C-alpha positions in Angstrom: 12.9 -25.1 14.2 10.3 -27.4 12.8 7.3 -25.5 13.0 8.4 -22.7 11.1 10.1 -25.6 8.5 6.9 -26.6 7.9 5.4 -22.9 7.7 8.2 -22.4 5.1 7.0 -25.7 3.4 3.1 -25.3 3.3 3.4 -21.7 2.2 5.8 -21.9 -0.9 3.7 -25.3 -1.9 0.7 -22.8 -1.7 2.6 -20.4 -3.9 3.5 -22.5 -7.0 0.1 -24.7 -6.3 -1.7 -20.9 -6.9 0.6 -20.0 -9.8 0.4 -23.3 -11.9 -3.2 -22.8 -11.6 -3.2 -19.5 -13.2 -6.0 -18.6 -15.6 -4.7 -18.0 -19.2 -7.8 -16.1 -20.2 -6.1 -12.1 -19.4 -8.2 -12.2 -16.3 -4.9 -12.6 -14.1 -1.8 -10.6 -15.8 1.1 -11.4 -17.0 -0.5 -14.1 -18.5 1.5 -17.9 -17.1 4.3 -18.7 -19.3 4.2 -21.2 -21.7 5.1 -25.0 -21.1 8.3 -26.7 -23.0 7.2 -28.0 -26.1 10.9 -30.1 -26.0 11.1 -33.4 -23.9 14.5 -33.8 -21.7 15.4 -37.0 -21.2 18.9 -38.0 -19.3 21.1 -37.9 -22.7 20.4 -36.2 -25.5 19.9 -39.3 -27.7 16.5 -39.7 -25.2 15.7 -35.8 -25.7 13.4 -34.0 -28.0 14.2 -30.5 -29.5 10.9 -28.6 -30.3 10.4 -24.9 -29.9 7.9 -23.5 -27.7 5.2 -21.6 -30.1 3.9 -18.4 -27.7 0.4 -18.3 -28.1 -1.2 -14.9 -30.0 -3.1 -13.1 -27.5 -4.7 -10.5 -30.1 -7.1 -10.8 -32.7 -4.6 -10.7 -36.0 -6.9 -7.4 -37.1 -5.8 -5.6 -33.5 -5.5 -1.7 -34.0 -2.6 0.2 -33.5 -3.4 3.2 -31.0 -2.3 6.7 -30.8 -4.1 8.9 -28.3 -2.7 12.8 -28.4 -3.9 14.8 -26.0 -3.0 18.5 -26.3 -2.8 20.8 -22.7 -4.9 23.5 -22.0 -6.8 23.9 -24.9 -10.6 24.9 -24.9 -14.0 23.9 -26.4 -14.1 27.1 -28.7 -10.4 27.3 -29.7 -9.7 25.0 -33.3 -11.4 26.6 -36.2 -12.3 22.8 -37.0 -15.3 23.5 -34.7 -15.4 27.7 -35.0 -12.6 28.7 -33.0 -9.4 31.0 -34.1 -6.9 29.0 -34.0 -6.0 26.8 -37.3 -6.3 23.1 -36.6 -5.7 21.2 -40.5 -4.8 17.9 -38.8 -7.7 18.0 -36.1 -9.8 18.9 -39.6 -8.6 16.0 -41.3 -9.0 13.4 -38.9 -12.4 14.8 -38.3 -13.4 15.1 -42.1 -12.2 10.9 -42.1 -13.6 10.3 -38.8 -16.1 11.1 -36.0 -16.1 13.7 -33.3 -18.0 14.4 -30.0 -19.2 17.3 -28.5 -20.0 16.2 -25.0 -16.7 14.8 -24.4 -15.4 15.6 -20.8 -12.2 16.0 -18.8 -11.6 16.4 -14.9 -10.7 20.3 -15.8 -6.9 19.8 -14.5 -3.7 18.3 -15.5 -2.9 15.2 -13.3 -6.1 13.9 -12.5 -7.4 14.0 -16.4 -4.4 12.1 -17.4 -4.3 9.7 -14.6 -8.4 8.9 -15.4 -7.6 8.5 -19.4 -4.5 6.0 -18.5 -6.6 3.3 -16.3 -10.0 3.9 -17.1 -10.7 5.3 -13.2 -12.1 8.1 -11.8 -9.0 10.1 -10.9 -9.5 10.0 -6.7 -9.7 6.5 -7.2 -6.4 6.6 -8.5 -4.6 8.9 -6.3 -4.9 12.1 -8.3 -7.5 14.2 -7.2 -4.6 17.4 -8.0 -1.7 18.1 -9.8 1.4 16.1 -8.6 2.9 19.5 -7.2 -0.1 19.9 -4.6 -0.1 16.3 -3.6 -1.4 15.8 -0.1 -1.5 12.7 2.1 -5.3 11.5 1.6 -5.9 8.5 -0.1 -7.6 10.5 -3.0 -4.9 13.1 -3.2 -1.6 11.4 -3.1 0.0 11.9 -6.7 0.6 8.0 -7.1 -1.8 6.2 -9.6 -1.9 2.6 -7.4 -0.7 -0.3 -8.9 -3.7 -1.8 -7.9 -5.3 0.5 -11.2 -2.9 -0.6 -14.1 -2.6 1.4 -16.9 -3.7 1.2 -20.2 -0.1 0.5 -21.1 0.5 -1.8 -18.9 -2.6 -4.1 -20.2 -1.6 -4.0 -23.9 1.9 -4.5 -23.1 1.2 -8.0 -21.5 -1.1 -8.8 -24.3 2.1 -8.0 -27.2 1.5 -4.4 -28.1 4.9 -1.8 -28.1 4.4 1.3 -26.0 5.6 4.8 -25.6 4.8 7.7 -24.4 6.0 11.3 -25.6 6.2 14.9 -24.1 4.4 15.6 -20.5 3.7 13.2 -18.3 2.8 14.6 -15.1 1.9 11.5 -12.8 4.9 10.8 -10.3 5.2 12.4 -7.3 7.0 15.6 -7.3 9.5 14.4 -4.9 10.4 11.1 -6.9 11.7 12.9 -10.1 15.0 13.2 -9.5 17.6 10.9 -11.4 18.2 8.6 -8.2 14.8 7.6 -8.5 12.6 5.7 -7.2 11.2 5.3 -10.7 8.2 3.0 -9.8 5.9 5.7 -10.8 7.6 6.8 -14.4 6.0 5.9 -17.2 8.9 3.2 -17.4 7.1 1.8 -14.2 3.7 2.2 -15.8 3.9 0.2 -18.8 5.3 2.4 -21.1 8.6 0.4 -23.1 10.0 4.0 -24.1 9.4 7.6 -22.7 10.6 11.0 -24.3 9.5 13.7 -22.3 9.7 15.7 -19.1 8.2 15.2 -15.9 6.5 18.0 -14.6 3.6 20.1 -15.6 5.2 22.6 -17.9 8.8 23.1 -19.0 10.3 25.4 -21.7 9.7 24.5 -25.3 13.3 26.0 -26.1 15.3 24.4 -23.3 13.0 21.7 -22.2 13.6 19.6 -18.8 13.8 16.1 -20.7 14.4 12.3 -19.9 14.7 9.4 -21.8 13.4 6.8 -19.9 15.3 7.2 -16.9 17.9 9.3 -17.6 18.2 12.8 -17.9 19.1 14.7 -21.1 19.9 18.1 -22.4 18.3 19.5 -25.9 20.7 21.4 -27.9 21.1 24.8 -27.6 20.0 25.6 -31.0 17.6 28.7 -32.3 15.7 26.4 -34.4 15.1 23.5 -31.8 11.3 23.4 -30.8 10.1 20.7 -27.9 7.2 19.7 -29.9 8.9 19.8 -32.7 11.4 17.6 -31.0 8.5 15.0 -29.8 7.1 14.4 -33.5 10.6 13.8 -34.7 10.9 11.1 -31.8 7.8 9.9 -32.3 8.5 9.1 -36.0 12.0 7.7 -35.4 10.3 5.4 -32.9 7.8 4.2 -35.1 10.4 3.5 -37.7 12.4 1.3 -35.0 8.7 -0.3 -34.4 8.2 -1.1 -38.2 12.3 -2.6 -38.3 12.0 -4.9 -35.2 8.6 -5.8 -34.6 6.3 -4.9 -37.6 3.8 -8.0 -36.5 3.0 -6.3 -33.2 0.6 -3.4 -32.7 1.9 -0.3 -31.5 0.0 2.1 -28.5 1.8 5.6 -28.8 0.8 8.6 -26.2 1.9 11.6 -27.1 0.9 14.7 -25.0 3.1 17.5 -25.9 3.6 20.3 -23.5 1.5 22.6 -25.9 -0.2 24.5 -25.2 0.0 24.6 -21.6 2.1 27.6 -20.6 4.4 29.3 -21.1 3.5 30.4 -24.7 6.7 29.5 -26.2 6.3 29.7 -30.3 8.1 31.6 -33.0 7.2 34.5 -34.3 6.4 33.5 -37.7 3.2 31.6 -36.3 2.3 33.9 -34.3 2.9 36.6 -36.4 -0.5 34.7 -38.7 -2.6 36.0 -36.5 -1.9 39.9 -36.6 -5.2 41.5 -36.6 -7.2 38.8 -35.7 -8.1 39.4 -31.8 -7.6 43.3 -32.0 -11.6 43.1 -31.4 -10.7 41.7 -28.3 -12.1 38.9 -26.2 -15.9 39.5 -25.5 -16.4 40.3 -29.5 -13.8 37.1 -30.1 -16.6 35.1 -28.2 -19.7 36.1 -29.8 -17.8 35.4 -33.9 -16.9 31.9 -31.9 -20.4 30.8 -31.1 -21.8 32.2 -34.5 -19.4 29.8 -36.2 -19.9 27.0 -33.5 -23.9 27.4 -34.8 -23.0 27.3 -38.3 -21.2 24.6 -38.6 -23.5 22.1 -36.5 -21.1 21.9 -33.7 -23.5 23.1 -31.2 -27.6 22.6 -31.2 -29.8 25.3 -32.5 -30.8 26.3 -29.2 -27.4 26.8 -27.3 -27.3 30.1 -25.9 -24.3 32.1 -25.5 -23.1 32.5 -21.3 -22.0 35.5 -20.1 -19.1 37.2 -18.7 -18.4 36.5 -14.8 -18.8 40.2 -13.3 -15.7 39.3 -11.6 -14.1 38.6 -15.0 -12.2 41.4 -17.3 -14.4 43.1 -20.0 -12.3 44.1 -23.0 -13.4 47.8 -22.3 -11.8 48.2 -19.5 -8.3 47.4 -20.9 -6.8 50.5 -21.3 -5.3 51.4 -24.4 -1.5 51.7 -23.4 -1.7 47.6 -22.6 -3.7 46.8 -25.8 -0.8 45.7 -27.7 0.8 43.5 -25.0 -2.7 41.5 -24.4 -3.4 41.1 -27.8 0.5 39.9 -28.6 -0.1 37.5 -25.8 -3.3 35.9 -27.8 -1.7 35.8 -31.2 1.2 33.6 -29.4 -1.1 31.5 -28.1 -3.1 31.3 -31.3 0.2 30.3 -33.1 1.2 28.0 -30.4 -2.2 25.8 -30.9 -1.8 26.0 -35.0 2.2 24.6 -34.9 0.9 22.2 -32.1 -1.2 20.8 -34.4 0.8 20.8 -37.4 3.5 18.3 -35.5 0.4 15.7 -34.9 -0.1 16.2 -38.5 3.8 15.3 -39.0 2.5 11.8 -37.2 -0.5 11.4 -39.1 1.4 11.8 -42.2 4.2 9.1 -41.6 1.3 6.9 -40.7 -0.2 7.6 -44.2 2.8 7.1 -45.6 3.6 3.4 -44.4 -0.1 2.3 -45.1 -0.4 1.9 -41.0 -3.2 4.4 -41.0 -5.5 2.1 -42.1 -6.1 -0.1 -39.0 -4.4 2.9 -36.5 -7.0 4.2 -34.2 -6.5 8.0 -33.3 -7.9 9.6 -30.7 -7.3 13.1 -30.9 -8.2 14.9 -27.9 -8.8 18.7 -27.5 -7.1 19.4 -24.1 -6.8 18.1 -20.7 -9.3 20.6 -19.4 -10.6 24.3 -20.7 -8.5 27.1 -21.4 -5.8 28.2 -18.8 -7.0 31.4 -16.8 -3.7 31.3 -14.6 -2.4 34.1 -16.5 -5.1 35.9 -14.7 -4.2 39.4 -16.2 -1.6 38.7 -18.7 1.7 37.7 -17.6 5.8 37.5 -19.1 6.1 35.0 -16.4 3.4 32.1 -15.7 4.3 30.9 -12.2 3.7 34.8 -11.0 -0.3 34.1 -11.1 0.4 30.8 -8.8 2.4 32.6 -6.3 0.1 35.4 -5.7 2.9 38.0 -6.2 1.1 41.5 -6.7 2.2 43.1 -9.8 0.4 45.6 -12.8 0.6 45.5 -16.4 2.8 48.3 -16.4 5.1 47.0 -14.2 5.4 43.9 -16.6 5.2 45.8 -20.0 8.8 48.1 -18.2 10.2 44.7 -17.4 9.1 43.3 -20.8 11.0 46.3 -22.4 14.4 45.5 -20.8 14.1 42.5 -23.2 13.4 43.9 -26.1 9.9 44.4 -25.8 6.8 42.7 -27.5 9.1 41.0 -29.7 10.8 39.1 -26.8 7.6 37.4 -25.8 7.4 33.7 -27.2 11.1 33.3 -26.7 13.6 31.7 -24.4 13.9 35.1 -22.0 9.6 35.1 -20.7 7.8 32.5 -19.6 4.5 34.0 -21.2 0.7 33.8 -20.9 -2.5 35.2 -21.8 -4.9 37.1 -19.7 -7.7 34.8 -18.0 -10.6 36.6 -20.7 -8.7 35.3 -23.7 -9.0 31.7 -21.7 -12.9 32.4 -21.6 -13.2 33.4 -25.2 -11.5 30.0 -25.5 -14.4 28.3 -23.4 -17.1 29.3 -25.8 -19.7 28.8 -25.3 -19.4 27.6 -21.4 -18.8 30.1 -18.7 -15.7 29.2 -17.3 -11.8 27.8 -17.8 -9.5 25.6 -16.5 -9.8 24.2 -12.5 -13.5 24.7 -12.9 -14.8 21.4 -12.5 -18.6 22.9 -12.2 -18.9 24.2 -15.3 -18.0 22.5 -18.7 -15.7 25.4 -19.9 -13.0 23.5 -17.6 -14.0 20.1 -18.3 -16.0 19.8 -22.0 -13.1 19.3 -24.5 -13.6 18.2 -28.2 -13.0 14.7 -29.1 -12.2 13.5 -32.6 -12.0 9.6 -33.4 -10.3 8.5 -37.0 -9.8 5.0 -37.4 -10.4 4.2 -41.1 -10.7 0.2 -41.1 -13.6 0.4 -38.9 -15.1 3.9 -38.7 -16.8 5.4 -41.1 -16.5 9.5 -41.7 -19.5 10.9 -40.3 -20.1 14.8 -39.6 -22.7 14.5 -37.0 -21.6 15.3 -33.8 -21.8 12.5 -31.2 -23.5 14.0 -28.4 -23.6 10.9 -25.8 -22.3 12.1 -22.7 -18.7 10.6 -21.8 -15.5 11.2 -20.0 -11.9 11.1 -20.1 -12.3 7.7 -18.5 -14.1 6.1 -21.1 -11.3 5.7 -23.4 -9.4 2.6 -21.8 -12.7 0.3 -21.4 -13.3 1.5 -25.1 -10.1 0.4 -26.5 -10.4 -3.3 -24.6 -13.6 -3.3 -26.2 -12.7 -2.3 -30.1 -8.9 -5.0 -29.5 -11.2 -7.6 -27.7 -10.2 -7.9 -24.5 -11.3 -7.7 -21.4 -9.7 -5.5 -18.0 -7.7 -7.8 -15.6 -8.9 -8.8 -12.3 -4.8 -9.1 -11.4 -2.0 -7.5 -12.7 1.7 -8.3 -11.2 -0.3 -10.0 -8.4 -2.2 -6.8 -7.1 -6.3 -7.4 -7.6 -7.7 -4.4 -9.8 -10.1 -2.1 -8.9 -12.9 -1.6 -10.5 -13.1 0.2 -13.9 -15.0 3.4 -13.8 -15.5 4.2 -17.7 -17.6 2.8 -20.4 -17.5 1.6 -23.6 -17.8 4.5 -26.2 -17.8 2.0 -29.1 -21.6 1.8 -29.9 -21.1 5.4 -31.2 -18.1 4.7 -33.2 -21.1 3.3 -36.1 -24.3 4.8 -34.6 -24.2 8.8 -34.0 -27.6 8.0 -32.2 -26.1 5.0 -30.2 -28.0 5.0 -26.8 -26.7 7.1 -24.0 -24.8 4.3 -21.8 -23.1 6.4 -19.0 -25.5 6.9 -16.3 -23.3 8.8 -13.6 -20.5 10.7 -13.4 -19.2 12.9 -11.1 -16.8 16.4 -11.3 -14.0 17.2 -8.4 -11.6 19.8 -8.5 -10.1 22.2 -5.7 -13.9 21.7 -3.9 -15.5 22.8 -7.4 -18.4 19.9 -8.0 -20.6 18.3 -10.2 -22.6 15.3 -10.6 -24.4 14.4 -13.9 -27.0 11.8 -14.0 -29.2 10.8 -17.3 -29.1 14.5 -18.2 -28.8 16.5 -15.4 -26.4 18.2 -13.8 -25.4 19.7 -10.4 -22.8 21.7 -9.4 -21.2 23.7 -7.2 -18.9 26.9 -8.1 -16.6 26.3 -5.4 -13.9 28.5 -3.6 -11.2 29.4 -6.1 -11.7 31.9 -8.9 -8.9 30.6 -11.0 -8.5 34.2 -13.1 -8.3 35.9 -9.9 -5.0 37.3 -8.2 -5.1 36.9 -3.9 -8.0 35.1 -2.8 -8.3 35.4 1.3 -10.7 33.4 3.4 -10.1 30.4 1.8 -9.6 28.8 5.5 -13.0 30.1 6.1 -14.4 27.9 3.2 -16.7 25.1 4.2 -18.1 22.7 1.3 -21.4 21.5 3.6 -22.4 25.1 2.8 -22.2 25.0 -1.3 -24.9 26.8 -2.6 -25.4 24.0 -5.6 -27.1 24.8 -8.6 -29.5 22.9 -11.0 -29.5 22.2 -15.3 -31.4 19.8 -17.5 -28.8 19.1 -19.8 -31.1 17.8 -22.1 -32.6 21.6 -23.6 -29.7 23.5 -22.0 -26.3 22.9 -23.8 -24.5 25.5 -21.9 -26.0 25.5 -18.5 -28.0 28.7 -18.7 -30.9 27.9 -17.4 -30.1 26.8 -13.6 -33.2 25.0 -11.9 -32.3 24.9 -8.0 -34.8 27.0 -6.8 -38.0 25.4 -9.1 -36.6 22.2 -8.0 -35.2 22.0 -4.6 -35.9 18.4 -4.6 -34.1 16.9 -7.3 -30.7 19.4 -6.3 -31.2 17.3 -2.8 -31.5 14.3 -4.7 -28.4 14.8 -6.5 -26.4 16.2 -3.7 -26.6 13.2 -2.1 -25.8 11.3 -5.3 -22.6 13.1 -5.3 -21.9 12.2 -2.0 -22.2 8.7 -2.2 -19.6 8.8 -5.8 -17.2 11.5 -3.2 -17.0 8.6 -0.6 -16.9 5.6 -3.1 -14.0 7.3 -5.0 -11.9 8.7 -2.0 -12.9 12.5 -2.7 -13.3 13.2 0.7 -12.3 15.7 2.1 -13.7 17.4 -0.4 -12.0 20.7 -1.2 -8.4 18.5 -0.3 -7.0 19.9 -3.5 -6.7 23.8 -2.1 -5.1 22.8 1.5 -1.7 24.1 0.3 -2.5 26.7 -0.2 -4.4 27.3 3.2 -1.2 25.3 4.8 2.1 26.3 2.8 4.1 24.7 5.3 2.6 20.6 4.2 3.7 21.5 0.7 6.2 18.5 -0.9 9.7 19.3 0.2 12.7 17.7 0.9 12.9 16.5 4.3 16.6 17.2 5.0 18.1 20.5 6.2 21.6 20.5 5.2 23.5 19.3 2.5 26.7 18.6 0.9 27.3 18.8 -3.1 29.5 19.3 -5.4 29.9 19.6 -9.7 28.5 16.7 -10.5 25.2 17.9 -8.7 22.8 18.9 -11.6 19.2 18.5 -12.5 17.9 18.6 -9.4 14.3 19.2 -9.3 12.9 22.1 -6.8 10.5 20.2 -5.1 13.7 18.4 -3.9 16.4 20.6 -3.7 17.2 23.1 -0.5 14.7 25.3 -0.4 16.9 28.7 -1.4 14.6 30.8 -2.6 12.1 31.0 0.3 14.1 29.9 3.8 16.7 31.5 5.7 20.2 29.8 4.7 23.7 29.2 4.1 25.4 28.4 1.1 29.5 27.4 1.5 31.6 26.6 -1.9 34.7 25.7 -1.8 36.7 26.5 -4.9 39.5 27.2 -6.8 40.0 29.3 -9.6 42.3 31.1 -12.2 42.9 35.1 -12.6 39.1 36.4 -14.6 37.4 33.2 -13.5 33.8 32.9 -15.0 30.8 31.0 -14.7 28.3 29.7 -12.4 28.9 28.5 -9.0 25.0 27.4 -8.7 21.5 28.1 -9.9 18.2 27.3 -9.0 15.4 28.1 -11.2 15.3 29.4 -14.7 14.3 32.7 -16.9 11.4 33.0 -14.9 12.0 33.0 -12.0 15.5 31.8 -9.8 18.7 32.5 -8.3 22.3 32.5 -9.5 25.6 32.6 -8.4 28.2 32.8 -10.7 31.6 34.5 -11.3 32.0 37.4 -14.1 35.4 37.6 -15.2 36.5 37.4 -11.5 33.8 39.0 -10.1 31.6 37.5 -7.6 28.1 37.7 -8.6 24.6 36.7 -7.1 21.0 37.7 -8.8 17.7 36.9 -7.0 15.0 36.9 -10.3 11.8 37.4 -8.7 9.6 36.3 -11.8 11.2 38.6 -14.1 9.6 41.9 -12.8 11.8 42.5 -10.0 16.0 41.7 -9.9 18.0 41.7 -7.1 21.5 41.5 -7.8 25.1 41.9 -5.7 28.4 42.2 -7.5 31.8 42.2 -5.6 33.7 45.3 -6.3 37.0 43.5 -6.7 37.8 40.4 -8.4 38.7 37.0 -7.2 42.5 36.7 -6.8 43.5 33.1 -8.4 44.1 30.6 -5.9 41.5 28.3 -3.5 38.7 30.3 -1.9 35.9 29.5 0.5 32.7 31.9 -0.4 30.1 32.1 1.6 26.0 33.4 0.4 24.1 33.7 3.3 20.4 34.8 3.3 18.1 36.4 6.2 14.3 36.7 5.8 12.9 39.0 7.5 9.9 37.5 8.3 8.9 34.1 9.1 5.9 34.3 6.3 5.7 32.9 2.2 7.2 35.8 0.5 9.0 38.3 3.0 11.8 40.2 1.8 15.2 38.9 2.6 19.1 39.9 2.7 21.4 38.4 0.6 25.5 38.7 1.7 28.1 37.2 -0.1 31.5 36.6 1.6 34.9 36.0 0.2 37.3 34.1 2.4 35.7 35.7 5.7 35.1 39.2 4.2 32.1 41.1 3.0 32.3 41.3 -0.2 28.9 42.1 -1.5 25.1 42.2 -0.5 21.8 43.2 -1.7 17.7 43.3 -0.8 15.4 41.1 -2.1 12.1 43.1 -1.8 9.9 40.0 -1.8 10.8 36.3 -2.0 9.2 33.9 -3.8 6.1 32.5 -2.0 5.9 28.7 -3.5 8.2 27.7 -6.4 10.1 29.8 -8.9 9.3 26.9 -11.4 7.7 23.5 -12.2 10.4 21.8 -13.9 14.0 23.7 -14.0 16.3 22.9 -11.3 19.5 22.9 -8.7 22.3 22.9 -10.5 26.1 22.9 -9.6 29.2 24.9 -11.7 26.6 25.2 -14.5 22.8 26.7 -15.3 21.2 24.0 -17.5 17.8 24.9 -19.2 17.0 28.1 -19.2 19.1 30.7 -17.7 18.7 32.0 -14.6 20.3 35.4 -15.1 19.7 37.4 -18.9 23.1 38.8 -18.5 24.7 35.1 -19.3 22.1 33.6 -21.8 24.3 34.0 -24.7 26.8 31.8 -22.7 24.7 29.5 -21.5 25.2 26.6 -19.9 27.3 29.1 -18.4 29.9 26.2 -16.9 32.2 27.2 -14.4 36.0 27.2 -15.5 37.6 26.9 -12.4 36.7 23.7 -9.6 34.3 23.3 -7.2 35.1 21.0 -4.9 32.6 21.2 -2.3 29.0 22.8 -1.9 27.6 22.9 1.8 24.0 23.9 2.0 22.5 24.1 5.5 18.9 25.9 6.1 18.7 28.1 9.5 
């Protein structure tokens, strides 16, 4: 016992000594507490009271910071730089600031956001793939480690007020329930206020919103739109900031779901583009390319890359399908303009309140290139991600049941455009989102505006920079250093470099010498003007891609480009300079080992081994009507596993309302009562609906309802039989031709007694959320 006590005392003494000796220079955060200025004596008469003065950690001129990150928008989209979508806010900031035409992302959502917020490479911070596809290798866990503090955490310690709005996508998919844990939510990463959604996408009409750590429901208002709400909430927060802490600078991270799918926007925005895309994507690329050169946005010697042979040509689209494909693009363009207009509201508010002068705005047009995940064009975005076979004719037929083309962009569809439109949006480059090898997936425009310190200059900055350079740039211009320790965690090295020299000098020497790229085994490595890359196993614009399990990264074929005179990667020099290729490959492997990239291709693991996906560890659950907003990744897998759902309820005559539901309009399942009739619907991504309905009404009183789902084969996508029973008697059944292989949605939920968010069944859309008007005492779910 004596030894143990001695140990504790010695340990405590060490800890207290360390705390007392903590430096006050920002290398260790939080800063040590300020010592009292008062003197405490035995009596009041012998004491002196004087309030301590907290030291100023920031220079008086520290700027406000607004980071805007658009989603799934490529290099060739904004008309600011020759594209097809009208972006007056981006143009305004460009005309009053500077731009970068060799700025890069990671080619995919979560990784880009993790690199942006930490200043580190994406796999170094556990974000080698999106949160929903996380696996248990260090570079792919979906968890930003506390050893890599975010810019919000650091600036908050210096006195900044911090907020985040919109898409987060950096919380593990199995930790997004209202029970937490909240460690990896925005509020756990230094953002004092958060308003937005945690998943990779959500409905713009009925989003799955969170305020800080509390789930909230948007109004059922036909005029509501998430991106508009984000602008309003952002301005509301800025007003509170001005009222409560006007002496403190702010950091706002404003990252809308726009223009990620689903492409939800009202017809009045899409209709602005009527007739603008009738020429098709091949011709559109030529038009964009010509304007890019005319504007001086790309070098005069840049060459327009060719369409990949596996991509569809516009000439190959049947005349009967062209109106469908054109409308999908009109909606996307309208969504782009609408999103930019909401950014404009924030900028206007800063202008009106005199805050714009000393606010540095970093407007990043895209967290990756335009998305080819719509593949052949889709009324339900996750059709492609589930690899569900379908035809455009089949989709158009299903769309006609919803009212035809005018239903696109509305709450009953989850539409996304054809992959070849995304290719046009990546002009002049050859690839799209999910390809890290080519700049169509990784190169995005950046505009920086800071009237107090940056003079307007139309000369594009052409230094090679990356999204991980934003944080060190902010530390540099604010006048602070990256901490060595935060909240007791020694910090990982910063991978980015400061771009500050280029703010005032378009020809500042390039200071980023090496940068690797990796996404799903699509790899690249940059070094001082040279770029080597390998395409990888996935072509995002193709549906079924067999043979992934045979792919071997060690046998990859590498390409080589001299970017000093080849802006668009047109001339592969690999055969001419094999020694240089080998040198670059070895550099990539060294970077990969240092940054937790191994095993290369880990991002495709779940495509090969879906059984390893993030899922609930349970096989049985007990719910009641307080169970709502349970994310699909944590809920019982009712859509693709053998299961039995048993419901104990009491109802009156002609009872109506949802008993339970999972998913949304884009895909899901629901069990409900319709004026006494028991109904079950399996909505396979809109293209197929399987419905069972009892012939007789359920009598008033207490009942036990059982829904039994039996798959016909133990494989993803297998057909299934659905059986409905009331008090032990079969009342209805239906056959599901194909079950969802992976997931119905990214953000919709499992709800008992209601169908929150986007409604699974169009039949009760007008009655949403169609709350059950009886009493549900218990819902038991068991997997078989």
